[in-house]
N, CA, C and O atoms as a GROMACS GRO file, in nm:
protein
  332
    1UNK      N    1   2.754   1.233   6.581
    1UNK     CA    2   2.749   1.308   6.626
    1UNK      C    3   2.809   1.464   6.754
    1UNK      O    4   2.735   1.542   6.813
    2UNK      N    5   2.952   1.457   6.756
    2UNK     CA    6   2.979   1.495   6.858
    2UNK      C    7   3.000   1.619   6.725
    2UNK      O    8   2.940   1.567   6.631
    3UNK      N    9   3.021   1.671   6.706
    3UNK     CA   10   3.044   1.768   6.601
    3UNK      C   11   2.928   1.853   6.569
    3UNK      O   12   2.934   1.940   6.482
    4UNK      N   13   2.847   1.834   6.621
    4UNK     CA   14   2.710   1.924   6.602
    4UNK      C   15   2.717   2.027   6.630
    4UNK      O   16   2.659   2.107   6.558
    5UNK      N   17   2.812   2.088   6.778
    5UNK     CA   18   2.797   2.236   6.809
    5UNK      C   19   2.907   2.314   6.719
    5UNK      O   20   2.916   2.436   6.708
    6UNK      N   21   3.000   2.201   6.646
    6UNK     CA   22   3.024   2.299   6.540
    6UNK      C   23   2.967   2.305   6.401
    6UNK      O   24   3.021   2.356   6.303
    7UNK      N   25   2.859   2.250   6.406
    7UNK     CA   26   2.770   2.344   6.256
    7UNK      C   27   2.699   2.525   6.241
    7UNK      O   28   2.614   2.585   6.307
    8UNK      N   29   2.749   2.547   6.172
    8UNK     CA   30   2.733   2.700   6.111
    8UNK      C   31   2.645   2.695   5.989
    8UNK      O   32   2.699   2.741   5.888
    9UNK      N   33   2.496   2.639   5.973
    9UNK     CA   34   2.398   2.730   5.875
    9UNK      C   35   2.358   2.585   5.925
    9UNK      O   36   2.400   2.486   5.985
   10UNK      N   37   2.229   2.646   5.848
   10UNK     CA   38   2.088   2.658   5.917
   10UNK      C   39   2.111   2.514   5.837
   10UNK      O   40   2.213   2.521   5.768
   11UNK      N   41   2.029   2.354   5.825
   11UNK     CA   42   2.013   2.230   5.766
   11UNK      C   43   1.872   2.208   5.719
   11UNK      O   44   1.769   2.249   5.772
   12UNK      N   45   1.885   2.138   5.612
   12UNK     CA   46   1.746   2.068   5.539
   12UNK      C   47   1.775   1.908   5.512
   12UNK      O   48   1.808   1.834   5.420
   13UNK      N   49   1.749   1.904   5.619
   13UNK     CA   50   1.760   1.706   5.554
   13UNK      C   51   1.635   1.661   5.576
   13UNK      O   52   1.556   1.681   5.668
   14UNK      N   53   1.629   1.560   5.419
   14UNK     CA   54   1.488   1.506   5.326
   14UNK      C   55   1.558   1.354   5.409
   14UNK      O   56   1.670   1.309   5.383
   15UNK      N   57   1.475   1.305   5.494
   15UNK     CA   58   1.487   1.136   5.426
   15UNK      C   59   1.363   1.006   5.412
   15UNK      O   60   1.240   1.015   5.405
   16UNK      N   61   1.434   0.914   5.413
   16UNK     CA   62   1.317   0.820   5.367
   16UNK      C   63   1.275   0.749   5.509
   16UNK      O   64   1.374   0.746   5.582
   17UNK      N   65   1.167   0.694   5.566
   17UNK     CA   66   1.159   0.638   5.685
   17UNK      C   67   1.171   0.530   5.698
   17UNK      O   68   1.167   0.470   5.805
   18UNK      N   69   1.199   0.455   5.519
   18UNK     CA   70   1.247   0.308   5.540
   18UNK      C   71   1.400   0.282   5.526
   18UNK      O   72   1.451   0.173   5.500
   19UNK      N   73   1.484   0.432   5.554
   19UNK     CA   74   1.645   0.378   5.485
   19UNK      C   75   1.689   0.314   5.642
   19UNK      O   76   1.632   0.328   5.751
   20UNK      N   77   1.821   0.236   5.605
   20UNK     CA   78   1.906   0.229   5.718
   20UNK      C   79   2.003   0.330   5.773
   20UNK      O   80   2.051   0.340   5.886
   21UNK      N   81   2.019   0.401   5.667
   21UNK     CA   82   2.151   0.484   5.725
   21UNK      C   83   2.142   0.649   5.696
   21UNK      O   84   2.210   0.686   5.600
   22UNK      N   85   2.104   0.700   5.732
   22UNK     CA   86   2.030   0.718   5.891
   22UNK      C   87   1.915   0.637   5.911
   22UNK      O   88   1.836   0.616   5.819
   23UNK      N   89   1.902   0.592   6.017
   23UNK     CA   90   1.780   0.518   6.015
   23UNK      C   91   1.707   0.600   6.088
   23UNK      O   92   1.774   0.697   6.123
   24UNK      N   93   1.539   0.604   6.148
   24UNK     CA   94   1.478   0.726   6.205
   24UNK      C   95   1.477   0.704   6.251
   24UNK      O   96   1.362   0.692   6.293
   25UNK      N   97   1.608   0.639   6.366
   25UNK     CA   98   1.596   0.623   6.538
   25UNK      C   99   1.720   0.773   6.537
   25UNK      O  100   1.725   0.865   6.620
   26UNK      N  101   1.814   0.752   6.407
   26UNK     CA  102   1.884   0.820   6.410
   26UNK      C  103   1.862   0.959   6.358
   26UNK      O  104   1.922   1.038   6.431
   27UNK      N  105   1.830   0.990   6.307
   27UNK     CA  106   1.744   1.096   6.237
   27UNK      C  107   1.671   1.206   6.365
   27UNK      O  108   1.658   1.326   6.386
   28UNK      N  109   1.638   1.077   6.427
   28UNK     CA  110   1.582   1.168   6.561
   28UNK      C  111   1.691   1.227   6.621
   28UNK      O  112   1.717   1.346   6.634
   29UNK      N  113   1.757   1.118   6.659
   29UNK     CA  114   1.904   1.138   6.706
   29UNK      C  115   1.957   1.362   6.737
   29UNK      O  116   1.970   1.457   6.814
   30UNK      N  117   1.967   1.292   6.562
   30UNK     CA  118   2.034   1.411   6.490
   30UNK      C  119   1.832   1.583   6.571
   30UNK      O  120   1.808   1.657   6.666
   31UNK      N  121   1.798   1.560   6.503
   31UNK     CA  122   1.765   1.663   6.522
   31UNK      C  123   1.734   1.738   6.714
   31UNK      O  124   1.731   1.850   6.766
   32UNK      N  125   1.713   1.581   6.761
   32UNK     CA  126   1.753   1.665   6.876
   32UNK      C  127   1.872   1.703   6.917
   32UNK      O  128   1.866   1.792   7.002
   33UNK      N  129   1.986   1.665   6.886
   33UNK     CA  130   2.124   1.758   6.929
   33UNK      C  131   2.176   1.828   6.877
   33UNK      O  132   2.284   1.883   6.897
   34UNK      N  133   2.060   1.836   6.756
   34UNK     CA  134   2.070   2.054   6.682
   34UNK      C  135   2.010   2.062   6.804
   34UNK      O  136   2.064   2.080   6.913
   35UNK      N  137   1.872   2.043   6.775
   35UNK     CA  138   1.754   2.143   6.900
   35UNK      C  139   1.863   2.195   6.946
   35UNK      O  140   1.926   2.296   6.913
   36UNK      N  141   1.893   2.060   7.083
   36UNK     CA  142   1.999   2.136   7.209
   36UNK      C  143   2.073   2.201   7.222
   36UNK      O  144   2.087   2.270   7.323
   37UNK      N  145   2.171   2.204   7.089
   37UNK     CA  146   2.276   2.279   7.026
   37UNK      C  147   2.207   2.453   6.998
   37UNK      O  148   2.276   2.555   7.000
   38UNK      N  149   2.073   2.449   6.977
   38UNK     CA  150   2.034   2.598   6.929
   38UNK      C  151   2.078   2.538   6.725
   38UNK      O  152   2.086   2.628   6.642
   39UNK      N  153   2.090   2.461   6.701
   39UNK     CA  154   2.096   2.474   6.611
   39UNK      C  155   1.963   2.468   6.515
   39UNK      O  156   1.875   2.384   6.532
   40UNK      N  157   1.959   2.619   6.360
   40UNK     CA  158   1.877   2.587   6.251
   40UNK      C  159   1.850   2.514   6.207
   40UNK      O  160   1.942   2.504   6.125
   41UNK      N  161   1.777   2.425   6.185
   41UNK     CA  162   1.754   2.285   6.069
   41UNK      C  163   1.581   2.235   6.045
   41UNK      O  164   1.467   2.233   6.092
   42UNK      N  165   1.615   2.221   6.000
   42UNK     CA  166   1.403   2.124   5.922
   42UNK      C  167   1.481   2.024   5.884
   42UNK      O  168   1.589   2.045   5.828
   43UNK      N  169   1.424   1.874   5.916
   43UNK     CA  170   1.375   1.811   5.851
   43UNK      C  171   1.215   1.741   5.777
   43UNK      O  172   1.100   1.764   5.814
   44UNK      N  173   1.262   1.656   5.666
   44UNK     CA  174   1.128   1.569   5.636
   44UNK      C  175   1.118   1.402   5.658
   44UNK      O  176   1.235   1.364   5.664
   45UNK      N  177   1.065   1.336   5.666
   45UNK     CA  178   1.061   1.219   5.694
   45UNK      C  179   1.011   1.147   5.573
   45UNK      O  180   0.896   1.114   5.599
   46UNK      N  181   1.032   1.120   5.493
   46UNK     CA  182   0.909   1.011   5.402
   46UNK      C  183   0.851   0.892   5.403
   46UNK      O  184   0.908   0.802   5.342
   47UNK      N  185   0.715   0.860   5.477
   47UNK     CA  186   0.696   0.680   5.491
   47UNK      C  187   0.727   0.627   5.330
   47UNK      O  188   0.768   0.693   5.234
   48UNK      N  189   0.698   0.505   5.337
   48UNK     CA  190   0.712   0.415   5.249
   48UNK      C  191   0.848   0.423   5.146
   48UNK      O  192   0.865   0.342   5.055
   49UNK      N  193   0.956   0.551   5.181
   49UNK     CA  194   1.112   0.606   5.109
   49UNK      C  195   1.211   0.559   5.157
   49UNK      O  196   1.230   0.581   5.277
   50UNK      N  197   1.296   0.490   5.092
   50UNK     CA  198   1.422   0.441   5.159
   50UNK      C  199   1.513   0.510   5.076
   50UNK      O  200   1.490   0.570   4.971
   51UNK      N  201   1.638   0.489   5.149
   51UNK     CA  202   1.757   0.546   5.046
   51UNK      C  203   1.791   0.538   4.902
   51UNK      O  204   1.786   0.436   4.832
   52UNK      N  205   1.832   0.675   4.861
   52UNK     CA  206   1.786   0.672   4.739
   52UNK      C  207   1.660   0.783   4.658
   52UNK      O  208   1.667   0.858   4.560
   53UNK      N  209   1.526   0.741   4.774
   53UNK     CA  210   1.316   0.804   4.719
   53UNK      C  211   1.418   0.921   4.598
   53UNK      O  212   1.360   0.896   4.492
   54UNK      N  213   1.493   0.990   4.575
   54UNK     CA  214   1.479   1.111   4.495
   54UNK      C  215   1.518   1.082   4.371
   54UNK      O  216   1.450   1.134   4.282
   55UNK      N  217   1.628   0.998   4.332
   55UNK     CA  218   1.691   0.929   4.264
   55UNK      C  219   1.611   0.878   4.138
   55UNK      O  220   1.607   0.755   4.144
   56UNK      N  221   1.551   0.922   4.034
   56UNK     CA  222   1.453   0.792   3.926
   56UNK      C  223   1.546   0.746   3.813
   56UNK      O  224   1.543   0.772   3.693
   57UNK      N  225   1.623   0.677   3.880
   57UNK     CA  226   1.735   0.526   3.848
   57UNK      C  227   1.757   0.462   3.926
   57UNK      O  228   1.856   0.388   3.919
   58UNK      N  229   1.655   0.463   4.058
   58UNK     CA  230   1.692   0.379   4.101
   58UNK      C  231   1.582   0.272   4.202
   58UNK      O  232   1.569   0.311   4.318
   59UNK      N  233   1.521   0.167   4.171
   59UNK     CA  234   1.421   0.146   4.226
   59UNK      C  235   1.336   0.178   4.340
   59UNK      O  236   1.214   0.182   4.353
   60UNK      N  237   1.434   0.201   4.421
   60UNK     CA  238   1.405   0.338   4.555
   60UNK      C  239   1.389   0.435   4.517
   60UNK      O  240   1.480   0.512   4.546
   61UNK      N  241   1.277   0.494   4.435
   61UNK     CA  242   1.236   0.595   4.373
   61UNK      C  243   1.097   0.582   4.458
   61UNK      O  244   1.051   0.479   4.507
   62UNK      N  245   1.050   0.696   4.462
   62UNK     CA  246   0.985   0.770   4.524
   62UNK      C  247   0.875   0.889   4.510
   62UNK      O  248   0.828   0.940   4.612
   63UNK      N  249   0.826   0.944   4.346
   63UNK     CA  250   0.779   0.987   4.289
   63UNK      C  251   0.748   1.147   4.360
   63UNK      O  252   0.808   1.254   4.348
   64UNK      N  253   0.598   1.097   4.454
   64UNK     CA  254   0.524   1.163   4.586
   64UNK      C  255   0.675   1.246   4.638
   64UNK      O  256   0.722   1.358   4.617
   65UNK      N  257   0.705   1.162   4.690
   65UNK     CA  258   0.832   1.227   4.788
   65UNK      C  259   0.914   1.271   4.798
   65UNK      O  260   0.953   1.303   4.910
   66UNK      N  261   1.002   1.303   4.658
   66UNK     CA  262   1.025   1.293   4.534
   66UNK      C  263   1.073   1.482   4.494
   66UNK      O  264   1.172   1.553   4.474
   67UNK      N  265   0.861   1.490   4.508
   67UNK     CA  266   0.834   1.586   4.394
   67UNK      C  267   0.820   1.690   4.535
   67UNK      O  268   0.814   1.806   4.496
   68UNK      N  269   0.815   1.681   4.675
   68UNK     CA  270   0.790   1.756   4.813
   68UNK      C  271   0.938   1.786   4.828
   68UNK      O  272   0.986   1.899   4.831
   69UNK      N  273   1.016   1.652   4.840
   69UNK     CA  274   1.184   1.705   4.892
   69UNK      C  275   1.209   1.775   4.793
   69UNK      O  276   1.288   1.867   4.814
   70UNK      N  277   1.169   1.766   4.692
   70UNK     CA  278   1.217   1.939   4.535
   70UNK      C  279   1.183   2.027   4.594
   70UNK      O  280   1.250   2.130   4.594
   71UNK      N  281   1.041   2.014   4.677
   71UNK     CA  282   0.977   2.168   4.686
   71UNK      C  283   1.021   2.220   4.784
   71UNK      O  284   0.978   2.334   4.794
   72UNK      N  285   1.118   2.180   4.900
   72UNK     CA  286   1.214   2.161   5.025
   72UNK      C  287   1.281   2.272   4.978
   72UNK      O  288   1.251   2.390   4.998
   73UNK      N  289   1.374   2.228   4.914
   73UNK     CA  290   1.499   2.330   4.847
   73UNK      C  291   1.538   2.404   4.803
   73UNK      O  292   1.644   2.457   4.836
   74UNK      N  293   1.447   2.446   4.689
   74UNK     CA  294   1.479   2.639   4.690
   74UNK      C  295   1.433   2.704   4.727
   74UNK      O  296   1.480   2.817   4.715
   75UNK      N  297   1.290   2.684   4.811
   75UNK     CA  298   1.273   2.759   4.936
   75UNK      C  299   1.381   2.749   5.108
   75UNK      O  300   1.372   2.834   5.197
   76UNK      N  301   1.460   2.645   5.113
   76UNK     CA  302   1.546   2.661   5.229
   76UNK      C  303   1.662   2.710   5.162
   76UNK      O  304   1.744   2.757   5.241
   77UNK      N  305   1.710   2.714   4.988
   77UNK     CA  306   1.797   2.737   4.956
   77UNK      C  307   1.788   2.900   5.010
   77UNK      O  308   1.851   2.934   5.110
   78UNK      N  309   1.690   3.009   4.923
   78UNK     CA  310   1.620   3.072   4.901
   78UNK      C  311   1.652   3.118   5.041
   78UNK      O  312   1.729   3.214   5.050
   79UNK      N  313   1.601   3.058   5.160
   79UNK     CA  314   1.661   3.193   5.280
   79UNK      C  315   1.785   3.195   5.334
   79UNK      O  316   1.817   3.291   5.404
   80UNK      N  317   1.897   3.063   5.302
   80UNK     CA  318   2.004   2.987   5.361
   80UNK      C  319   2.133   3.117   5.258
   80UNK      O  320   2.190   3.213   5.310
   81UNK      N  321   2.140   3.091   5.170
   81UNK     CA  322   2.230   3.189   5.086
   81UNK      C  323   2.222   3.315   5.047
   81UNK      O  324   2.131   3.386   5.004
   82UNK      N  325   2.369   3.335   5.078
   82UNK     CA  326   2.372   3.454   4.983
   82UNK      C  327   2.379   3.518   4.856
   82UNK      O  328   2.473   3.582   4.810
   83UNK      N  329   2.276   3.494   4.806
   83UNK     CA  330   2.195   3.503   4.656
   83UNK      C  331   2.305   3.625   4.672
   83UNK      O  332   2.320   3.708   4.582
   0.00000   0.00000   0.00000
């Protein structure tokens, strides 16, 4: 996380609370570091979801979490990308 100050774009993070990389603690630390450095970011963490929760081909697929995550991508992209 030593490069957090160099981040130059808004970030959207979609995380499973059961993921081990990053762990929920890692996500909380990253959120704190981004906030401390004044970086625009939006994080969503999904209970019961692990790594790859958005991939239909994986056993870890969580359809409800994936649907919510997908619903967050378009608004974030529209807000930050120079269409």
